[in-house]
All heavy atoms as TSV, in Angstrom:
chain	resi	resn	atom	element	x	y	z
A	1	MET	N	N	27.885	35.085	-26.116
A	1	MET	CA	C	27.492	33.942	-25.298
A	1	MET	C	C	27.361	32.726	-26.214
A	1	MET	O	O	26.660	32.765	-27.250
A	1	MET	CB	C	26.143	34.220	-24.639
A	1	MET	CG	C	25.813	33.311	-23.523
A	1	MET	SD	S	24.571	34.139	-22.540
A	1	MET	CE	C	23.779	32.747	-21.891
A	2	PRO	N	N	27.992	31.606	-25.874
A	2	PRO	CA	C	28.001	30.462	-26.813
A	2	PRO	C	C	26.634	29.729	-26.780
A	2	PRO	O	O	25.902	29.751	-25.810
A	2	PRO	CB	C	29.089	29.558	-26.238
A	2	PRO	CG	C	29.227	29.932	-24.817
A	2	PRO	CD	C	28.852	31.394	-24.715
A	3	GLN	N	N	26.341	29.153	-27.895
A	3	GLN	CA	C	25.105	28.365	-28.030
A	3	GLN	C	C	25.280	26.968	-27.447
A	3	GLN	O	O	26.356	26.385	-27.553
A	3	GLN	CB	C	24.731	28.259	-29.531
A	3	GLN	CG	C	24.358	29.582	-30.138
A	3	GLN	CD	C	23.023	30.071	-29.600
A	3	GLN	OE1	O	22.123	29.296	-29.311
A	3	GLN	NE2	N	22.947	31.375	-29.426
A	4	VAL	N	N	24.228	26.455	-26.863
A	4	VAL	CA	C	24.271	25.101	-26.303
A	4	VAL	C	C	23.965	24.116	-27.423
A	4	VAL	O	O	22.991	24.263	-28.141
A	4	VAL	CB	C	23.245	24.960	-25.141
A	4	VAL	CG1	C	23.264	23.557	-24.605
A	4	VAL	CG2	C	23.591	25.941	-24.035
A	5	ASP	N	N	24.804	23.089	-27.510
A	5	ASP	CA	C	24.582	22.100	-28.545
A	5	ASP	C	C	23.504	21.135	-28.072
A	5	ASP	O	O	23.715	20.303	-27.163
A	5	ASP	CB	C	25.891	21.351	-28.811
A	5	ASP	CG	C	25.727	20.301	-29.908
A	5	ASP	OD1	O	24.781	20.461	-30.718
A	5	ASP	OD2	O	26.532	19.364	-29.931
A	6	THR	N	N	22.346	21.214	-28.693
A	6	THR	CA	C	21.205	20.358	-28.261
A	6	THR	C	C	21.009	19.174	-29.191
A	6	THR	O	O	19.955	18.522	-29.148
A	6	THR	CB	C	19.899	21.189	-28.215
A	6	THR	OG1	O	19.685	21.734	-29.520
A	6	THR	CG2	C	20.021	22.305	-27.190
A	7	SER	N	N	21.940	18.890	-30.074
A	7	SER	CA	C	21.732	17.813	-31.021
A	7	SER	C	C	21.707	16.432	-30.383
A	7	SER	O	O	21.104	15.531	-30.899
A	7	SER	CB	C	22.808	17.842	-32.120
A	7	SER	OG	O	24.073	17.672	-31.498
A	8	THR	N	N	22.332	16.275	-29.217
A	8	THR	CA	C	22.341	14.965	-28.560
A	8	THR	C	C	21.300	14.810	-27.462
A	8	THR	O	O	21.238	13.778	-26.800
A	8	THR	CB	C	23.731	14.716	-27.976
A	8	THR	OG1	O	24.025	15.725	-27.001
A	8	THR	CG2	C	24.817	14.706	-29.052
A	9	TRP	N	N	20.534	15.849	-27.214
A	9	TRP	CA	C	19.563	15.793	-26.123
A	9	TRP	C	C	18.488	14.715	-26.372
A	9	TRP	O	O	18.086	14.038	-25.438
A	9	TRP	CB	C	18.906	17.135	-25.911
A	9	TRP	CG	C	19.765	18.123	-25.209
A	9	TRP	CD1	C	21.119	18.028	-25.006
A	9	TRP	CD2	C	19.350	19.353	-24.596
A	9	TRP	NE1	N	21.563	19.131	-24.315
A	9	TRP	CE2	C	20.485	19.954	-24.029
A	9	TRP	CE3	C	18.126	19.984	-24.466
A	9	TRP	CZ2	C	20.428	21.153	-23.366
A	9	TRP	CZ3	C	18.071	21.186	-23.792
A	9	TRP	CH2	C	19.203	21.792	-23.218
A	10	PHE	N	N	18.032	14.652	-27.583
A	10	PHE	CA	C	16.935	13.705	-27.865
A	10	PHE	C	C	17.352	12.253	-27.564
A	10	PHE	O	O	16.663	11.521	-26.880
A	10	PHE	CB	C	16.489	13.802	-29.336
A	10	PHE	CG	C	15.398	12.822	-29.694
A	10	PHE	CD1	C	14.121	12.980	-29.224
A	10	PHE	CD2	C	15.697	11.707	-30.450
A	10	PHE	CE1	C	13.122	12.062	-29.531
A	10	PHE	CE2	C	14.742	10.784	-30.763
A	10	PHE	CZ	C	13.457	10.976	-30.307
A	11	ILE	N	N	18.518	11.852	-28.086
A	11	ILE	CA	C	18.975	10.476	-27.837
A	11	ILE	C	C	19.323	10.240	-26.360
A	11	ILE	O	O	19.074	9.170	-25.821
A	11	ILE	CB	C	20.131	10.135	-28.788
A	11	ILE	CG1	C	20.447	8.615	-28.759
A	11	ILE	CG2	C	21.389	10.916	-28.411
A	11	ILE	CD1	C	19.376	7.803	-29.391
A	12	THR	N	N	19.806	11.278	-25.708
A	12	THR	CA	C	20.135	11.153	-24.279
A	12	THR	C	C	18.870	10.940	-23.438
A	12	THR	O	O	18.807	10.040	-22.613
A	12	THR	CB	C	20.893	12.410	-23.808
A	12	THR	OG1	O	22.038	12.583	-24.615
A	12	THR	CG2	C	21.318	12.234	-22.363
A	13	ILE	N	N	17.873	11.803	-23.675
A	13	ILE	CA	C	16.617	11.694	-22.929
A	13	ILE	C	C	15.888	10.380	-23.251
A	13	ILE	O	O	15.371	9.723	-22.372
A	13	ILE	CB	C	15.755	12.917	-23.215
A	13	ILE	CG1	C	16.432	14.171	-22.646
A	13	ILE	CG2	C	14.345	12.738	-22.640
A	13	ILE	CD1	C	15.787	15.474	-23.016
A	14	THR	N	N	15.888	10.022	-24.518
A	14	THR	CA	C	15.201	8.782	-24.899
A	14	THR	C	C	15.854	7.549	-24.285
A	14	THR	O	O	15.186	6.671	-23.772
A	14	THR	CB	C	15.213	8.647	-26.455
A	14	THR	OG1	O	14.721	9.825	-27.027
A	14	THR	CG2	C	14.393	7.458	-26.864
A	15	SER	N	N	17.170	7.506	-24.341
A	15	SER	CA	C	17.871	6.359	-23.729
A	15	SER	C	C	17.734	6.356	-22.187
A	15	SER	O	O	17.624	5.279	-21.607
A	15	SER	CB	C	19.334	6.370	-24.117
A	15	SER	OG	O	19.982	7.523	-23.592
A	16	MET	N	N	17.664	7.511	-21.587
A	16	MET	CA	C	17.458	7.543	-20.133
A	16	MET	C	C	16.045	7.009	-19.763
A	16	MET	O	O	15.915	6.236	-18.823
A	16	MET	CB	C	17.591	9.001	-19.648
A	16	MET	CG	C	17.383	9.164	-18.153
A	16	MET	SD	S	17.365	10.836	-17.638
A	16	MET	CE	C	15.922	11.462	-18.501
A	17	ILE	N	N	15.034	7.428	-20.529
A	17	ILE	CA	C	13.690	6.958	-20.237
A	17	ILE	C	C	13.578	5.433	-20.476
A	17	ILE	O	O	12.975	4.723	-19.667
A	17	ILE	CB	C	12.663	7.725	-21.091
A	17	ILE	CG1	C	12.584	9.157	-20.603
A	17	ILE	CG2	C	11.314	7.069	-21.088
A	17	ILE	CD1	C	11.756	10.072	-21.493
A	18	MET	N	N	14.204	4.956	-21.535
A	18	MET	CA	C	14.169	3.496	-21.795
A	18	MET	C	C	14.908	2.743	-20.695
A	18	MET	O	O	14.443	1.678	-20.250
A	18	MET	CB	C	14.787	3.201	-23.137
A	18	MET	CG	C	13.891	3.592	-24.318
A	18	MET	SD	S	14.695	3.371	-25.919
A	18	MET	CE	C	15.267	1.697	-25.841
A	19	THR	N	N	16.021	3.262	-20.250
A	19	THR	CA	C	16.755	2.587	-19.183
A	19	THR	C	C	15.979	2.552	-17.886
A	19	THR	O	O	15.924	1.520	-17.217
A	19	THR	CB	C	18.110	3.322	-18.950
A	19	THR	OG1	O	18.829	3.421	-20.192
A	19	THR	CG2	C	18.964	2.612	-17.953
A	20	LEU	N	N	15.344	3.687	-17.549
A	20	LEU	CA	C	14.524	3.687	-16.317
A	20	LEU	C	C	13.351	2.730	-16.451
A	20	LEU	O	O	13.028	2.037	-15.482
A	20	LEU	CB	C	14.014	5.111	-16.058
A	20	LEU	CG	C	15.032	6.051	-15.467
A	20	LEU	CD1	C	14.461	7.497	-15.420
A	20	LEU	CD2	C	15.477	5.641	-14.110
A	21	PHE	N	N	12.730	2.663	-17.609
A	21	PHE	CA	C	11.636	1.765	-17.814
A	21	PHE	C	C	12.090	0.300	-17.619
A	21	PHE	O	O	11.427	-0.461	-16.933
A	21	PHE	CB	C	11.049	1.961	-19.193
A	21	PHE	CG	C	9.928	1.036	-19.533
A	21	PHE	CD1	C	8.672	1.225	-18.970
A	21	PHE	CD2	C	10.144	-0.061	-20.386
A	21	PHE	CE1	C	7.650	0.332	-19.277
A	21	PHE	CE2	C	9.118	-0.903	-20.670
A	21	PHE	CZ	C	7.876	-0.737	-20.095
A	22	ILE	N	N	13.210	-0.027	-18.223
A	22	ILE	CA	C	13.714	-1.406	-18.104
A	22	ILE	C	C	14.075	-1.733	-16.641
A	22	ILE	O	O	13.787	-2.817	-16.142
A	22	ILE	CB	C	14.924	-1.609	-19.034
A	22	ILE	CG1	C	14.437	-1.571	-20.478
A	22	ILE	CG2	C	15.632	-2.915	-18.765
A	22	ILE	CD1	C	15.542	-1.496	-21.512
A	23	LEU	N	N	14.721	-0.766	-15.967
A	23	LEU	CA	C	15.065	-1.020	-14.564
A	23	LEU	C	C	13.845	-1.233	-13.684
A	23	LEU	O	O	13.827	-2.133	-12.839
A	23	LEU	CB	C	15.911	0.143	-14.040
A	23	LEU	CG	C	17.367	0.188	-14.492
A	23	LEU	CD1	C	18.049	1.453	-14.001
A	23	LEU	CD2	C	18.111	-1.033	-14.009
A	24	PHE	N	N	12.843	-0.394	-13.907
A	24	PHE	CA	C	11.624	-0.603	-13.105
A	24	PHE	C	C	10.903	-1.886	-13.432
A	24	PHE	O	O	10.347	-2.537	-12.560
A	24	PHE	CB	C	10.643	0.594	-13.307
A	24	PHE	CG	C	10.964	1.754	-12.474
A	24	PHE	CD1	C	11.399	2.979	-13.051
A	24	PHE	CD2	C	10.910	1.723	-11.086
A	24	PHE	CE1	C	11.713	4.079	-12.257
A	24	PHE	CE2	C	11.227	2.784	-10.309
A	24	PHE	CZ	C	11.623	3.964	-10.886
A	25	GLN	N	N	10.928	-2.316	-14.694
A	25	GLN	CA	C	10.337	-3.551	-15.050
A	25	GLN	C	C	11.065	-4.705	-14.373
A	25	GLN	O	O	10.445	-5.697	-13.907
A	25	GLN	CB	C	10.322	-3.755	-16.582
A	25	GLN	CG	C	9.426	-2.816	-17.322
A	25	GLN	CD	C	7.983	-3.087	-16.990
A	25	GLN	OE1	O	7.537	-4.218	-16.854
A	25	GLN	NE2	N	7.248	-2.007	-16.797
A	26	LEU	N	N	12.387	-4.667	-14.338
A	26	LEU	CA	C	13.157	-5.715	-13.690
A	26	LEU	C	C	12.901	-5.730	-12.197
A	26	LEU	O	O	12.802	-6.810	-11.606
A	26	LEU	CB	C	14.626	-5.519	-13.934
A	26	LEU	CG	C	15.098	-5.800	-15.390
A	26	LEU	CD1	C	16.559	-5.412	-15.575
A	26	LEU	CD2	C	14.882	-7.264	-15.724
A	27	LYS	N	N	12.740	-4.554	-11.578
A	27	LYS	CA	C	12.457	-4.517	-10.150
A	27	LYS	C	C	11.087	-5.113	-9.850
A	27	LYS	O	O	10.887	-5.865	-8.906
A	27	LYS	CB	C	12.563	-3.124	-9.646
A	27	LYS	CG	C	13.927	-2.660	-9.268
A	27	LYS	CD	C	13.799	-1.506	-8.348
A	27	LYS	CE	C	14.780	-1.325	-7.278
A	27	LYS	NZ	N	15.419	-2.349	-6.580
A	28	ILE	N	N	10.108	-4.704	-10.657
A	28	ILE	CA	C	8.736	-5.170	-10.414
A	28	ILE	C	C	8.601	-6.671	-10.681
A	28	ILE	O	O	7.851	-7.333	-10.015
A	28	ILE	CB	C	7.760	-4.349	-11.277
A	28	ILE	CG1	C	7.703	-2.917	-10.774
A	28	ILE	CG2	C	6.354	-4.977	-11.282
A	28	ILE	CD1	C	6.886	-1.995	-11.651
A	29	SER	N	N	9.334	-7.183	-11.646
A	29	SER	CA	C	9.230	-8.599	-11.967
A	29	SER	C	C	9.763	-9.504	-10.857
A	29	SER	O	O	9.483	-10.705	-10.868
A	29	SER	CB	C	9.944	-8.899	-13.288
A	29	SER	OG	O	11.332	-8.772	-13.100
A	30	ASN	N	N	10.534	-8.997	-9.907
A	30	ASN	CA	C	11.060	-9.774	-8.836
A	30	ASN	C	C	10.053	-10.054	-7.742
A	30	ASN	O	O	10.198	-10.954	-6.935
A	30	ASN	CB	C	12.285	-9.105	-8.220
A	30	ASN	CG	C	13.497	-9.207	-9.150
A	30	ASN	OD1	O	13.552	-10.080	-10.000
A	30	ASN	ND2	N	14.422	-8.276	-8.999
A	31	TYR	N	N	8.972	-9.278	-7.705
A	31	TYR	CA	C	7.956	-9.480	-6.695
A	31	TYR	C	C	7.028	-10.617	-7.072
A	31	TYR	O	O	6.736	-10.787	-8.247
A	31	TYR	CB	C	7.101	-8.196	-6.474
A	31	TYR	CG	C	7.894	-7.064	-5.905
A	31	TYR	CD1	C	8.159	-5.918	-6.637
A	31	TYR	CD2	C	8.406	-7.116	-4.604
A	31	TYR	CE1	C	8.883	-4.865	-6.104
A	31	TYR	CE2	C	9.117	-6.064	-4.052
A	31	TYR	CZ	C	9.346	-4.941	-4.821
A	31	TYR	OH	O	10.085	-3.931	-4.272
A	32	SER	N	N	6.587	-11.349	-6.057
A	32	SER	CA	C	5.615	-12.417	-6.337
A	32	SER	C	C	4.260	-12.021	-5.749
A	32	SER	O	O	4.122	-11.771	-4.566
A	32	SER	CB	C	6.106	-13.726	-5.745
A	32	SER	OG	O	6.159	-13.592	-4.330
A	33	TYR	N	N	3.297	-11.980	-6.633
A	33	TYR	CA	C	1.948	-11.597	-6.225
A	33	TYR	C	C	1.063	-12.828	-6.158
A	33	TYR	O	O	1.246	-13.775	-6.922
A	33	TYR	CB	C	1.359	-10.598	-7.237
A	33	TYR	CG	C	2.078	-9.269	-7.293
A	33	TYR	CD1	C	2.947	-8.993	-8.352
A	33	TYR	CD2	C	1.968	-8.357	-6.261
A	33	TYR	CE1	C	3.637	-7.809	-8.391
A	33	TYR	CE2	C	2.650	-7.171	-6.309
A	33	TYR	CZ	C	3.479	-6.896	-7.351
A	33	TYR	OH	O	4.159	-5.699	-7.397
A	34	PRO	N	N	0.053	-12.858	-5.283
A	34	PRO	CA	C	-0.847	-14.036	-5.242
A	34	PRO	C	C	-1.654	-14.079	-6.569
A	34	PRO	O	O	-1.893	-13.036	-7.171
A	34	PRO	CB	C	-1.716	-13.729	-4.018
A	34	PRO	CG	C	-1.609	-12.285	-3.763
A	34	PRO	CD	C	-0.228	-11.872	-4.239
A	35	ALA	N	N	-2.056	-15.274	-6.922
A	35	ALA	CA	C	-2.765	-15.471	-8.175
A	35	ALA	C	C	-4.109	-14.743	-8.163
A	35	ALA	O	O	-4.486	-14.109	-9.118
A	35	ALA	CB	C	-2.923	-16.939	-8.419
A	36	SER	N	N	-4.835	-14.859	-7.059
A	36	SER	CA	C	-6.133	-14.202	-6.980
A	36	SER	C	C	-6.289	-13.559	-5.626
A	36	SER	O	O	-6.362	-14.258	-4.609
A	36	SER	CB	C	-7.254	-15.243	-7.163
A	36	SER	OG	O	-8.471	-14.633	-6.967
A	37	PRO	N	N	-6.355	-12.253	-5.523
A	37	PRO	CA	C	-6.448	-11.583	-4.240
A	37	PRO	C	C	-7.753	-11.886	-3.502
A	37	PRO	O	O	-7.795	-11.872	-2.307
A	37	PRO	CB	C	-6.397	-10.109	-4.568
A	37	PRO	CG	C	-5.932	-9.989	-5.955
A	37	PRO	CD	C	-6.220	-11.325	-6.618
A	38	GLU	N	N	-8.810	-12.270	-4.240
A	38	GLU	CA	C	-10.076	-12.582	-3.579
A	38	GLU	C	C	-10.042	-13.897	-2.849
A	38	GLU	O	O	-10.843	-14.137	-1.946
A	38	GLU	CB	C	-11.235	-12.614	-4.608
A	38	GLU	CG	C	-11.392	-11.362	-5.401
A	38	GLU	CD	C	-10.607	-11.382	-6.697
A	38	GLU	OE1	O	-10.366	-12.443	-7.264
A	38	GLU	OE2	O	-10.188	-10.280	-7.105
A	39	SER	N	N	-9.159	-14.807	-3.253
A	39	SER	CA	C	-9.162	-16.150	-2.668
A	39	SER	C	C	-8.585	-16.153	-1.247
A	39	SER	O	O	-8.883	-17.062	-0.483
A	39	SER	CB	C	-8.361	-17.109	-3.551
A	39	SER	OG	O	-7.000	-16.672	-3.549
A	40	THR	N	N	-7.788	-15.207	-0.895
A	40	THR	CA	C	-7.267	-15.186	0.467
A	40	THR	C	C	-8.311	-14.648	1.425
A	40	THR	O	O	-8.792	-13.533	1.251
A	40	THR	CB	C	-5.961	-14.366	0.543
A	40	THR	OG1	O	-6.283	-13.033	0.138
A	40	THR	CG2	C	-4.895	-14.923	-0.343
A	41	GLU	N	N	-8.611	-15.394	2.443
A	41	GLU	CA	C	-9.587	-14.985	3.438
A	41	GLU	C	C	-8.880	-14.402	4.633
A	41	GLU	O	O	-7.917	-14.955	5.126
A	41	GLU	CB	C	-10.467	-16.168	3.863
A	41	GLU	CG	C	-11.349	-16.685	2.730
A	41	GLU	CD	C	-12.264	-17.818	3.237
A	41	GLU	OE1	O	-12.380	-17.965	4.470
A	41	GLU	OE2	O	-12.787	-18.509	2.395
A	42	LEU	N	N	-9.388	-13.273	5.083
A	42	LEU	CA	C	-8.817	-12.656	6.260
A	42	LEU	C	C	-9.393	-13.311	7.503
A	42	LEU	O	O	-10.631	-13.407	7.624
A	42	LEU	CB	C	-9.093	-11.176	6.236
A	42	LEU	CG	C	-8.482	-10.360	5.083
A	42	LEU	CD1	C	-8.943	-8.934	5.125
A	42	LEU	CD2	C	-6.954	-10.438	5.153
A	43	LYS	N	N	-8.583	-13.716	8.409
A	43	LYS	CA	C	-9.036	-14.312	9.623
A	43	LYS	C	C	-9.140	-13.236	10.695
A	43	LYS	O	O	-8.142	-12.630	11.051
A	43	LYS	CB	C	-8.061	-15.394	10.091
A	43	LYS	CG	C	-7.994	-16.554	9.072
A	43	LYS	CD	C	-6.978	-17.572	9.526
A	43	LYS	CE	C	-6.906	-18.666	8.489
A	43	LYS	NZ	N	-5.834	-19.588	8.786
A	44	THR	N	N	-10.337	-12.990	11.151
A	44	THR	CA	C	-10.519	-12.014	12.243
A	44	THR	C	C	-10.264	-12.706	13.569
A	44	THR	O	O	-10.846	-13.718	13.882
A	44	THR	CB	C	-11.941	-11.411	12.186
A	44	THR	OG1	O	-12.869	-12.472	12.297
A	44	THR	CG2	C	-12.178	-10.625	10.886
A	45	GLN	N	N	-9.408	-12.096	14.322
A	45	GLN	CA	C	-9.079	-12.642	15.625
A	45	GLN	C	C	-9.775	-11.844	16.687
A	45	GLN	O	O	-9.792	-10.602	16.643
A	45	GLN	CB	C	-7.574	-12.608	15.822
A	45	GLN	CG	C	-6.813	-13.522	14.889
A	45	GLN	CD	C	-5.327	-13.385	15.080
A	45	GLN	OE1	O	-4.864	-12.499	15.821
A	45	GLN	NE2	N	-4.565	-14.247	14.450
A	46	LYS	N	N	-10.351	-12.525	17.662
A	46	LYS	CA	C	-11.032	-11.837	18.766
A	46	LYS	C	C	-9.973	-11.583	19.840
A	46	LYS	O	O	-9.440	-12.527	20.419
A	46	LYS	CB	C	-12.147	-12.734	19.294
A	46	LYS	CG	C	-12.887	-12.160	20.489
A	46	LYS	CD	C	-13.686	-10.966	20.059
A	46	LYS	CE	C	-14.508	-10.519	21.281
A	46	LYS	NZ	N	-14.870	-9.143	21.189
A	47	HIS	N	N	-9.690	-10.353	20.078
A	47	HIS	CA	C	-8.706	-10.006	21.095
A	47	HIS	C	C	-9.478	-9.693	22.392
A	47	HIS	O	O	-10.335	-8.840	22.421
A	47	HIS	CB	C	-7.886	-8.782	20.683
A	47	HIS	CG	C	-7.055	-8.999	19.515
A	47	HIS	ND1	N	-5.938	-9.790	19.511
A	47	HIS	CD2	C	-7.137	-8.575	18.208
A	47	HIS	CE1	C	-5.379	-9.837	18.303
A	47	HIS	NE2	N	-6.115	-9.106	17.515
A	48	SER	N	N	-9.172	-10.461	23.381
A	48	SER	CA	C	-9.819	-10.243	24.684
A	48	SER	C	C	-9.008	-9.231	25.473
A	48	SER	O	O	-7.851	-9.480	25.860
A	48	SER	CB	C	-9.891	-11.562	25.438
A	48	SER	OG	O	-10.491	-11.349	26.676
A	49	THR	N	N	-9.603	-8.099	25.688
A	49	THR	CA	C	-8.921	-7.035	26.430
A	49	THR	C	C	-9.631	-6.825	27.762
A	49	THR	O	O	-10.862	-6.986	27.851
A	49	THR	CB	C	-8.888	-5.725	25.639
A	49	THR	OG1	O	-10.225	-5.428	25.240
A	49	THR	CG2	C	-8.047	-5.900	24.380
A	50	PRO	N	N	-8.939	-6.405	28.799
A	50	PRO	CA	C	-9.569	-6.254	30.088
A	50	PRO	C	C	-10.641	-5.187	30.128
A	50	PRO	O	O	-11.566	-5.223	30.925
A	50	PRO	CB	C	-8.426	-5.899	31.026
A	50	PRO	CG	C	-7.195	-5.792	30.232
A	50	PRO	CD	C	-7.534	-6.182	28.819
A	51	TRP	N	N	-10.565	-4.189	29.244
A	51	TRP	CA	C	-11.502	-3.090	29.320
A	51	TRP	C	C	-12.724	-3.320	28.476
A	51	TRP	O	O	-13.674	-2.548	28.481
A	51	TRP	CB	C	-10.836	-1.754	28.894
A	51	TRP	CG	C	-10.300	-1.810	27.518
A	51	TRP	CD1	C	-10.967	-1.596	26.382
A	51	TRP	CD2	C	-8.941	-2.083	27.168
A	51	TRP	NE1	N	-10.122	-1.724	25.300
A	51	TRP	CE2	C	-8.864	-2.027	25.780
A	51	TRP	CE3	C	-7.788	-2.368	27.890
A	51	TRP	CZ2	C	-7.689	-2.215	25.087
A	51	TRP	CZ3	C	-6.619	-2.593	27.183
A	51	TRP	CH2	C	-6.577	-2.501	25.829
A	52	GLU	N	N	-12.756	-4.435	27.742
A	52	GLU	CA	C	-13.906	-4.689	26.869
A	52	GLU	C	C	-15.196	-4.853	27.679
A	52	GLU	O	O	-16.198	-4.231	27.381
A	52	GLU	CB	C	-13.655	-5.946	26.044
A	52	GLU	CG	C	-13.734	-5.704	24.568
A	52	GLU	CD	C	-13.327	-6.901	23.771
A	52	GLU	OE1	O	-13.619	-8.038	24.204
A	52	GLU	OE2	O	-12.720	-6.732	22.713
A	53	MET	N	N	-15.193	-5.703	28.706
A	53	MET	CA	C	-16.393	-5.938	29.486
A	53	MET	C	C	-16.729	-4.700	30.271
A	53	MET	O	O	-17.936	-4.360	30.423
A	53	MET	CB	C	-16.176	-7.140	30.403
A	53	MET	CG	C	-16.025	-8.466	29.644
A	53	MET	SD	S	-17.341	-8.782	28.482
A	53	MET	CE	C	-18.698	-8.992	29.605
A	54	LYS	N	N	-15.797	-3.980	30.792
A	54	LYS	CA	C	-16.052	-2.795	31.552
A	54	LYS	C	C	-16.750	-1.761	30.666
A	54	LYS	O	O	-17.702	-1.091	31.071
A	54	LYS	CB	C	-14.783	-2.204	32.133
A	54	LYS	CG	C	-14.167	-3.039	33.194
A	54	LYS	CD	C	-12.898	-2.403	33.709
A	54	LYS	CE	C	-12.175	-3.292	34.698
A	54	LYS	NZ	N	-10.871	-2.823	35.068
A	55	TRP	N	N	-16.252	-1.635	29.443
A	55	TRP	CA	C	-16.836	-0.642	28.531
A	55	TRP	C	C	-18.277	-1.004	28.225
A	55	TRP	O	O	-19.160	-0.136	28.290
A	55	TRP	CB	C	-16.009	-0.610	27.233
A	55	TRP	CG	C	-16.549	0.323	26.207
A	55	TRP	CD1	C	-17.402	0.035	25.195
A	55	TRP	CD2	C	-16.270	1.717	26.115
A	55	TRP	NE1	N	-17.658	1.145	24.470
A	55	TRP	CE2	C	-16.998	2.205	25.014
A	55	TRP	CE3	C	-15.470	2.591	26.871
A	55	TRP	CZ2	C	-16.956	3.534	24.633
A	55	TRP	CZ3	C	-15.456	3.926	26.479
A	55	TRP	CH2	C	-16.155	4.383	25.371
A	56	THR	N	N	-18.575	-2.267	27.953
A	56	THR	CA	C	-19.938	-2.617	27.576
A	56	THR	C	C	-20.818	-2.541	28.829
A	56	THR	O	O	-21.980	-2.203	28.711
A	56	THR	CB	C	-20.001	-4.035	26.987
A	56	THR	OG1	O	-19.398	-4.910	27.904
A	56	THR	CG2	C	-19.320	-4.055	25.663
A	57	LYS	N	N	-20.299	-2.856	30.009
A	57	LYS	CA	C	-21.143	-2.807	31.198
A	57	LYS	C	C	-21.394	-1.390	31.664
A	57	LYS	O	O	-22.495	-1.043	32.103
A	57	LYS	CB	C	-20.500	-3.628	32.311
A	57	LYS	CG	C	-20.630	-5.096	32.124
A	57	LYS	CD	C	-20.028	-5.843	33.302
A	57	LYS	CE	C	-20.119	-7.340	33.107
A	57	LYS	NZ	N	-19.423	-8.060	34.142
A	58	ILE	N	N	-20.366	-0.549	31.642
A	58	ILE	CA	C	-20.499	0.737	32.250
A	58	ILE	C	C	-21.037	1.781	31.297
A	58	ILE	O	O	-21.950	2.559	31.636
A	58	ILE	CB	C	-19.114	1.220	32.794
A	58	ILE	CG1	C	-18.646	0.281	33.872
A	58	ILE	CG2	C	-19.213	2.653	33.308
A	58	ILE	CD1	C	-17.247	0.556	34.368
A	59	TYR	N	N	-20.559	1.812	30.078
A	59	TYR	CA	C	-20.842	2.905	29.189
A	59	TYR	C	C	-21.903	2.673	28.113
A	59	TYR	O	O	-22.294	3.597	27.434
A	59	TYR	CB	C	-19.550	3.403	28.531
A	59	TYR	CG	C	-18.587	3.908	29.527
A	59	TYR	CD1	C	-17.442	3.172	29.879
A	59	TYR	CD2	C	-18.773	5.121	30.151
A	59	TYR	CE1	C	-16.543	3.637	30.753
A	59	TYR	CE2	C	-17.864	5.603	31.072
A	59	TYR	CZ	C	-16.762	4.854	31.370
A	59	TYR	OH	O	-15.857	5.339	32.292
A	60	LEU	N	N	-22.317	1.434	27.903
A	60	LEU	CA	C	-23.347	1.167	26.913
A	60	LEU	C	C	-24.696	1.542	27.496
A	60	LEU	O	O	-25.148	0.943	28.446
A	60	LEU	CB	C	-23.284	-0.299	26.499
A	60	LEU	CG	C	-24.141	-0.669	25.311
A	60	LEU	CD1	C	-23.656	0.055	24.084
A	60	LEU	CD2	C	-24.083	-2.152	25.101
A	61	PRO	N	N	-25.344	2.562	26.914
A	61	PRO	CA	C	-26.623	3.050	27.550
A	61	PRO	C	C	-27.732	2.016	27.572
A	61	PRO	O	O	-28.542	2.031	28.504
A	61	PRO	CB	C	-27.000	4.248	26.678
A	61	PRO	CG	C	-25.936	4.485	25.708
A	61	PRO	CD	C	-25.001	3.316	25.777
A	62	LEU	N	N	-27.823	1.135	26.606
A	62	LEU	CA	C	-28.909	0.157	26.579
A	62	LEU	C	C	-28.782	-0.924	27.662
A	62	LEU	O	O	-29.746	-1.528	28.020
A	62	LEU	CB	C	-28.980	-0.518	25.211
A	62	LEU	CG	C	-29.303	0.456	24.050
A	62	LEU	CD1	C	-29.282	-0.286	22.730
A	62	LEU	CD2	C	-30.689	1.096	24.243
A	63	SER	N	N	-27.583	-1.066	28.178
A	63	SER	CA	C	-27.422	-2.102	29.200
A	63	SER	C	C	-27.587	-1.526	30.627
A	63	SER	O	O	-27.514	-2.287	31.556
A	63	SER	CB	C	-26.060	-2.762	29.080
A	63	SER	OG	O	-25.048	-1.811	29.372
A	64	LEU	N	N	-27.810	-0.244	30.737
A	64	LEU	CA	C	-28.014	0.340	32.063
A	64	LEU	C	C	-29.368	-0.078	32.583
A	64	LEU	O	O	-30.333	-0.240	31.852
A	64	LEU	CB	C	-27.938	1.880	31.978
A	64	LEU	CG	C	-26.552	2.449	31.619
A	64	LEU	CD1	C	-26.645	3.973	31.430
A	64	LEU	CD2	C	-25.559	2.139	32.713
A	65	PRO	N	N	-29.497	-0.230	33.911
A	65	PRO	CA	C	-30.796	-0.629	34.422
A	65	PRO	C	C	-31.830	0.523	34.278
A	65	PRO	O	O	-31.473	1.697	34.312
A	65	PRO	CB	C	-30.522	-0.884	35.922
A	65	PRO	CG	C	-29.203	-0.229	36.174
A	65	PRO	CD	C	-28.489	-0.099	34.896
A	66	LEU	N	N	-33.057	0.095	34.141
A	66	LEU	CA	C	-34.119	1.119	34.001
A	66	LEU	C	C	-34.421	1.775	35.339
A	66	LEU	O	O	-34.378	1.105	36.371
A	66	LEU	CB	C	-35.417	0.471	33.482
A	66	LEU	CG	C	-35.273	-0.125	32.060
A	66	LEU	CD1	C	-36.545	-0.913	31.711
A	66	LEU	CD2	C	-35.028	0.970	31.033
A	67	ARG	N	N	-34.722	3.047	35.323
A	67	ARG	CA	C	-35.035	3.774	36.575
A	67	ARG	C	C	-36.502	3.953	36.756
A	67	ARG	O	O	-37.271	4.150	35.903
A	67	ARG	CB	C	-34.370	5.139	36.570
A	67	ARG	CG	C	-32.894	5.023	36.573
A	67	ARG	CD	C	-32.267	6.381	36.667
A	67	ARG	NE	N	-30.833	6.249	36.334
A	67	ARG	CZ	C	-30.022	7.249	36.266
A	67	ARG	NH1	N	-30.431	8.464	36.415
A	67	ARG	NH2	N	-28.775	7.066	35.965
């Protein structure tokens, strides 16, 4: 059974890892990130849904009339 020549494996694996690293760096560098994530404020929008008032009137126990 012939022996596998492993003399070129190190340079092949090293160059592959370096190439993948460079490719990922180039891909990541194309994205634009905001300067400060804390500075952006999230605006909460009040969605008026038809079942909102029904839910609070019918199923909220504290709003039920006293017996």
